[in-house]
C-alpha positions in Angstrom: 12.0 13.7 -26.4 11.7 10.0 -26.8 14.8 7.9 -27.7 14.7 5.7 -30.7 16.8 3.1 -29.1 14.9 0.5 -27.1 16.7 -1.3 -24.3 15.7 -5.0 -23.9 15.1 -6.4 -20.5 14.2 -9.8 -19.4 12.3 -8.6 -16.4 11.2 -5.2 -15.3 9.9 -4.6 -11.7 7.8 -1.4 -11.3 7.5 -0.2 -7.7 9.7 0.4 -4.8 8.1 -1.1 -1.7 8.6 -4.5 0.1 6.9 -6.3 -2.9 9.1 -4.7 -5.5 12.4 -5.1 -3.6 11.7 -8.8 -2.6 10.7 -9.6 -6.2 14.0 -8.0 -7.2 16.0 -10.1 -4.7 14.5 -13.3 -5.9 14.7 -12.4 -9.6 18.4 -11.3 -9.2 19.3 -14.6 -7.4 17.7 -16.4 -10.4 20.2 -14.5 -12.6 17.4 -12.7 -14.5 19.2 -9.3 -13.9 16.0 -7.5 -13.0 15.6 -3.8 -13.6 13.6 -2.0 -10.7 12.0 1.3 -11.7 11.1 3.0 -8.5 9.4 6.1 -9.6 9.5 9.5 -7.8 8.5 8.3 -4.3 10.8 5.4 -3.5 10.2 3.1 -0.6 6.3 3.0 -0.6 4.0 3.4 2.3 6.7 2.4 4.9 8.4 5.7 4.2 5.8 7.4 6.3 5.9 4.8 9.2 8.1 5.6 12.1 8.2 2.6 14.4 7.7 -0.9 12.7 7.2 -3.7 15.2 5.4 -6.2 13.2 8.1 -7.0 10.5 9.7 -10.3 11.5 13.3 -10.6 12.3 13.8 -7.4 14.5 13.3 -7.7 18.3 13.2 -4.0 18.7 11.2 -1.4 16.8 12.7 -0.4 13.6 12.1 2.7 11.4 10.2 2.2 8.1 12.4 4.2 6.0 15.5 2.2 7.3 13.8 -1.1 6.6 13.3 0.0 3.0 16.9 1.2 2.7 18.0 -2.2 3.8 15.7 -4.0 1.2 17.0 -1.7 -1.5 20.6 -2.4 -0.6 19.9 -6.2 -0.3 18.4 -6.1 -3.9 21.5 -4.3 -5.2 23.8 -6.6 -3.4 22.5 -9.7 -5.2 22.5 -8.0 -8.6 19.3 -6.1 -9.1 19.6 -2.7 -10.9 17.5 -0.1 -9.1 16.8 3.1 -10.9 14.7 6.2 -10.0 12.8 6.2 -13.4 9.1 7.0 -13.3 7.0 4.9 -15.7 4.4 6.9 -17.5 3.0 4.2 -19.8 2.9 0.4 -20.2 1.9 -1.3 -23.5 0.9 -4.8 -22.7 -1.0 -5.7 -26.0 2.0 -7.5 -27.4 5.2 -9.2 -26.3 7.8 -8.0 -25.5 6.0 -5.5 -23.4 6.8 -1.7 -23.9 7.6 0.3 -20.8 7.9 4.1 -21.4 9.5 6.4 -18.8 9.0 10.1 -18.3 12.6 10.7 -19.1 11.9 9.6 -22.7 13.5 6.2 -22.2 11.8 3.2 -23.7 12.3 -0.4 -22.6 11.1 -3.8 -24.0 10.4 -6.3 -21.2 9.7 -10.0 -21.6 8.0 -10.1 -18.2 6.7 -7.3 -15.9 6.1 -7.4 -12.2 3.7 -4.6 -11.1 4.4 -3.6 -7.5 3.1 -0.1 -7.6 1.3 -0.4 -4.2 -1.7 1.5 -2.9 -2.1 4.7 -1.0 -4.3 5.3 1.9 -7.0 7.9 1.3 -6.5 10.9 3.6 -8.9 13.6 4.8 -6.9 16.2 3.0 -6.8 18.9 5.8 -3.6 20.7 6.8 -3.6 19.5 10.4 -3.6 16.0 9.2 -0.4 16.4 7.5 1.2 18.1 10.6 0.6 14.9 12.7 1.1 12.1 10.3 3.3 9.6 12.2 2.8 11.6 15.4 -0.7 10.4 16.3 -2.3 10.3 12.9 -2.3 7.0 11.1 -4.0 5.1 8.3 -3.3 1.6 9.7 -4.4 0.3 13.0 -2.8 -3.1 12.6 0.5 -1.2 12.1 0.2 1.5 14.9 -2.6 0.5 17.2 -0.1 -1.0 19.6 1.2 2.4 20.5 -2.2 3.5 21.8 -2.5 1.0 24.7 -4.6 2.4 27.4 -5.3 5.6 25.5 -8.3 7.0 23.6 -8.4 7.0 19.8 -10.6 8.1 17.0 -11.5 6.3 13.8 -12.7 8.2 10.8 -14.9 6.3 8.2 -17.9 4.1 7.8 -17.0 1.2 5.6 -15.6 -2.3 6.4 -12.1 -0.9 6.8 -13.3 1.7 9.5 -15.3 -0.9 11.5 -12.5 -3.5 11.3 -10.0 -0.9 12.5 -12.3 0.2 15.4 -12.8 -3.4 16.4 -9.0 -4.0 16.4 -8.4 -0.8 18.4 -11.2 -1.6 20.9 -9.0 -4.5 22.1 -6.0 -2.1 22.7 -7.3 1.5 23.5 -9.4 2.5 26.5 -11.9 4.2 24.3 -12.6 4.3 20.5 -14.8 7.0 19.0 -15.9 6.3 15.4 -16.6 9.6 13.4 -18.8 8.9 10.3 -20.2 11.6 8.0 -23.4 9.5 7.4 -26.2 8.2 9.8 -25.4 4.6 9.3 -22.3 2.4 8.5 -21.7 0.9 4.9 -19.9 -2.0 6.6 -21.2 -5.5 6.5 -23.8 -6.5 9.1 -21.7 -8.9 11.1 -19.1 -6.2 11.5 -21.7 -3.6 12.6 -23.1 -6.1 15.1 -19.7 -6.8 16.5 -18.9 -3.1 16.9 -22.3 -2.5 18.6 -21.4 -5.1 21.2 -18.2 -3.3 22.3 -18.7 -1.3 25.5 -15.7 1.0 24.9 -16.8 2.2 21.5 -19.0 5.3 20.8 -20.1 6.6 17.4 -20.5 10.2 16.2 -23.0 10.0 13.3 -23.4 12.8 10.8 -19.9 14.3 11.7 -16.8 15.2 9.7 -13.4 16.1 11.0 -12.7 19.8 10.5 -9.2 19.7 12.3 -6.8 17.6 14.2 -5.8 19.3 17.3 -2.3 18.8 18.9 0.8 20.1 20.4 4.2 21.0 18.9 6.7 19.9 21.6 6.8 16.9 21.6 4.5 16.7 18.6 1.4 14.7 19.3 -2.5 14.7 18.9 -4.7 15.9 21.8 -8.0 15.7 20.0 -10.1 16.6 17.0 -12.7 19.2 16.0 -15.8 17.7 14.3 -18.7 19.4 12.6 -22.1 18.1 12.5 -23.2 18.0 8.8 -26.9 18.3 9.9 -26.7 21.2 12.3 -23.3 22.7 11.5 -22.4 22.6 15.3 -18.7 22.3 16.0 -17.4 20.1 18.9 -13.9 19.2 20.2 -13.2 15.7 21.3 -10.1 14.7 23.3 -8.0 11.9 21.8 -4.5 10.6 21.7 -4.6 9.2 18.2 -6.6 9.5 15.0 -6.9 6.6 12.5 -8.1 7.6 9.1 -9.9 4.7 7.5 -11.7 6.0 4.4 -10.2 3.5 2.0 -7.1 2.9 -0.1 -6.5 3.5 -3.7 -4.4 1.0 -5.6 -1.9 2.5 -8.1 -3.3 0.9 -11.3 -3.2 3.8 -13.7 -0.6 2.0 -15.8 -2.5 -1.3 -16.4 -6.2 0.1 -16.3 -8.0 -1.2 -19.4 -5.2 -3.7 -20.1 -5.4 -6.2 -17.3 -8.5 -7.4 -15.3 -9.2 -5.4 -12.2 -11.5 -6.2 -9.3 -14.6 -4.2 -8.8 -12.8 -2.2 -6.1 -10.0 -1.3 -8.5 -7.3 -3.7 -7.3 -5.5 -5.9 -9.9 -7.2 -9.3 -10.3 -4.8 -12.1 -9.8 -5.3 -15.9 -10.3 -6.2 -17.7 -6.9 -3.0 -18.5 -4.9 -0.9 -16.7 -7.6 0.4 -13.3 -8.7 -0.4 -13.9 -12.3 -2.7 -11.3 -13.9 -5.0 -11.7 -17.0 -2.1 -10.8 -19.2 0.5 -13.7 -19.6 3.9 -12.6 -18.5 2.5 -9.7 -16.2 2.4 -10.4 -12.5 1.2 -8.2 -9.7 2.5 -8.2 -6.2 1.8 -6.3 -3.0 -0.8 -3.7 -2.2 -1.7 -3.1 -5.9 -3.4 -6.6 -5.9 -3.8 -7.3 -2.2 -7.1 -5.6 -0.9 -7.3 -7.8 2.2 -4.1 -7.9 4.3 -2.0 -4.9 3.1 0.9 -5.5 5.4 4.7 -5.2 4.6 5.3 -8.9 5.3 2.5 -10.1 3.0 3.7 -7.7 0.3 7.2 -9.1 0.6 5.7 -12.7 0.4 3.7 -11.8 -2.8 7.0 -10.2 -4.2 8.8 -13.5 -3.8 5.8 -15.4 -5.4 5.8 -13.0 -8.4 9.6 -13.5 -9.1 9.5 -17.2 -8.8 6.3 -17.4 -11.1 8.0 -14.9 -13.6 11.1 -17.1 -13.6 9.1 -20.2 -14.3 7.0 -18.4 -16.9 10.2 -17.1 -18.8 11.8 -20.6 -18.6 8.6 -22.0 -20.3 8.9 -19.4 -23.1 12.5 -20.5 -24.1 11.5 -23.6 -26.1 8.7 -21.5 -27.9 11.2 -18.8 -28.8 13.7 -21.3 -30.2 11.0 -23.1 -32.2 9.9 -19.7 -33.6 13.5 -18.9 -34.6 
């Protein structure tokens, strides 16, 4: 049941990954008392990443969940309020914006930072879940390093898949690309680059039926593919599987309210986190369809908080004049 009392907030951050927590840290230090609503799955994509080696500041590998715990603690230490509320609706048609939570709670926010992230699309087979983080990954730039001198499989046929295969071809001994069609959708220059790599082979018209592996220690040993034309099954040996069939940005809350790019990510102004709605800023993977790294998400979170702080300060004279 919805509450009749509406709580007023200067700034509400929606999300729980590096972008959300960094935005909270900067907003709290600007004395804006930000409220962070993390939703059900706090921590974002790093919660499924075991060894993180590319986040600056740590000489040894760190655990993704630990890094998110530290960011959360840091945000709280500097004054952010972090709550596990799940936002079900945003009303951006007038200011202050209305934020509705599944608990029935309603908030009015002068500024909103959307940091809801994106999720890698997965194959959706049971054996994939069993080996996530143990040989199955959706990010070659995150996890490719662990497959030096090994053989890996990349599943997909778009730009992401070909870019991941190119990246992995510099690290792994052999890369097999499995694609359900008979040609790549990727840009021509990427296709040409891939064709010139001697340690890359392609299995056209194939889909992954199962990921094969061992239980102790848990690890991938190969994949079972099915030819979509002939129906023939084949087992390929591999040490790792990279699923590269795209990402889905979590834009449900703002769809139809803020401008989105053709691929569904939030459109922001060049060099900015500002969206098409004044007072709404988007940071991290919900807007970044290019880099999608923890460190770039954190950087965008910082930008969003600084831009929101400036925007709020600019509203003060207008508010006083209206009063």
